[in-house]
N, C-alpha and C positions, 0 to 999 in steps of 0.2 A: 498575441495571447495564445497560449498553448491549449488550454482547456477552458471553456466558457459554458457554464450551466446557468440557465435562466428559468425562473418560475417553475422549478421541477416539483411535480406532485406524484407520489407513489402510494399505492394502497395495497393492503392485504385483505381481500374481500371488501367489507364495508369500513374497515379500520384504516385511517389515514396514518401512514408511516412517515412520509415526507410531505410537508405542506407548503409548497410554493417557494422553495429556497433558491437563492441565487449565489453562486460562488464562482471563483475563477482561479486558475493557476497560470502564472507566466513562465516563460522559458527560464530554466535554471533555478526555479524556486523550490523550496520545501514549504508546503502549506499543510497545516494540521487542522483536523476536525476533532474537537474534544467534547466530551459530554458523558453523562452517566449511561449505564447499561440500559438499553431499550430506547435511547434517544433517537435512533435512526441512522447512526453513523455507518454501520455495515450496509444498510439498504442503499445508501448513496453509492458506495463502491460497487455493489452488485448491479446497480442500474447503469453505471458508467460501463461496466464490463459486458453488459448485454445479458446477464443472468436474469435480471428483473426488468420488466417493461414498464415504463412510466405511463401514468394516466394522461398527463399533459406536461408541457414545458419543452425546453430545448437543451440538448447537449451537443456542443460543437468542439471538435478537435481540429486544430489548424484551420479553423473557420468552416469546417464541413460538418454537417449534422450527422450524428452517429447513433442517436437514440433509436432503438429498435433493431440495430444490427446484431447478427449472431455473434456468439463469443469468439469464435475463431477469426471472424472478420475484424473484431476489435483488437485482438492480439496482433493481427497482420499489419494494422496501421500504426502500431507502436505503443499500445497500452497493455500492461501486464499487471495482474493482481496477485498478491501474496495473501491468501486467506488466513483468518485468525487461527484456524485449526491446522494450518500448514499443508495438509492434504498431500503429503509426500506418498509415494508408492512404497508401502512398507515391505512388500515381497519382491521388490526389485533392488538391484544394487545402487549404490550412490552414483556410480558412473552412468548407469542407465537412466536414473532420475534426471541427471543433467542433460543427457541426450534428448529426453522427452521435452525439455524446455526449449529445444531448438527444432521442434518437429515441423515447423512451417518454413524453415530455412533450407536452402539448397547449396549454400556456400561452404562446402565440406572443409576446406582448409581453414577458413575463418572460425568455423565451429571448433575445430581442434585448438586453435589459438585461444578461443574464449574459455575452453575447458582448462587450458594451462593457466589462463589468467585467474579463474576462480580458485584453482588449486593453490596458486601463489597467495591469493587473498585469504583463502580458508584452508590452511595446510592440513588441518585435521581431516578434511574431506578427501584430500589426496591420499593421506595415510590409510583411510578406510574406504577407498573407492570401490573395492570389491565386496564390502560388507553390505548386508541388507539394510535398507533405510529404516525399517522398523526396529533395528537393533541399536540405533543411535540414541543418545540421550536427548532430552527435550531441547537443550541449547544447540546441540549438533543438528537436530532436525530443523530448527529455525534457520540455521546457517545454510542447510541444504535447500530449504524453501526459497531463501533469498538468492542463492547461487543459481538455482534452476530458473528463477524468474529473469535473472540477468542474461541467461543463455538465449533469451528471445530478443536481445538487444533492444529493450524498450526505450521510447522517448519519454514516457511517463510511467512511473512505477506506483501502483496503488498498494499501500501497506496497511493491513488490517490487524491492529492490536499486536504488533511484533514483540511487545514486552510480556505478553500474557504467559504466566506460569514459569517465568524465569527468575533466577536469583538476582539480587542487586548487582552483583559483579557481571553477570551475563547481560543484564539490562544496559549497563554502561558500555559493554562491548558491542551490543547491537546499535547503540547510539553512535558509536564511532564508525561502525559499518555504514550507517545511513549517511553520515557526513562524507565518507569516502566515495560512496556511490554518487552523491550529489556533485562532488568535485569532478567526476567523470563527465559531467554535463547532463546527467539524467535528472529530470524534474521528479518530485515525489509528492504525492498526496497521502498524508499520514493520518490514519484514524487511530485514536488512542484514548483509553480511560486514564492513563497515567498523564495527567495534565502537565505536571512539572516537566517531565521528559519531553513531551510534545512541544511545549512553549520554548524550551531551551534549544531544540533542534531546528525549529521552523522560522521562516521569515515572517509569515503571516499566519493567523489562526482564526478559526470560526468556532464559537461556543454554541453547541447544538442542544436544545432543550425540547423534547417531545416533538420532533419533526420540524422545528423552526429555529432559525438563527437568532440567538439571544444577544450575542455580542460578536464583534469582529474587529480586526485591526492588526497592527504590527504586534508580533509576539512579545517583543521587548516591552511594549506598553501594557499589554494584557497581563503580563506576569506581575505588574505592579498595581493592577486594578484591584480595588478593595473588595468588590463583589467576587471576583475570580479567586482572590486569596481566601475569602471566607467560605466559598462554596466548593472550591476545587483543590485548593492548595493547603487546606487545613490551617489557614492563618487566622 
């Protein structure tokens, strides 16, 4: 098992954001967490990444406990997060944004190879490598955020609402990118409000409601679940 979270509880002051959830991600899987805005999805990713500290529970990565580790330590062991607001460096070039993704690495030659790889995968980034990140369109910024995360060579990629603010065509393109990343052997924990997209892309899914797991199982089964259809798919 790659990631194993048990009985995780997270609060903001006296408010409980995550209430004793248990989830896991196996090697090579795409696992999605879906739910309405405010359900606690982003809090889970922030806690895995070390941005938020849990009140209780365990987070194990490769069977080693990581809850409470600093953000840079979590990145170093192989977990990288793409935040919902992308958080690219608007006043830096596309190329410099990519280099920052590899800031903990010292393998200069392989970094160069990885830059070439992401340029091959995202040709628009190569075309605009000297352009400021803030001058890119929303879809291009999402591509840059994904490419920058890949520069860290993660074993587990945490993706927070990658479809937010994108047109249907770009949502489909991001979906294809997620599939391609997973084919490279990178496991993905995908947080999405777009339930249909998440269920189609993932092996397994968790339905989150107000900090608790309401449903879980194989995504192909959940997409046919009557409750999921009614509450999340507009069926």
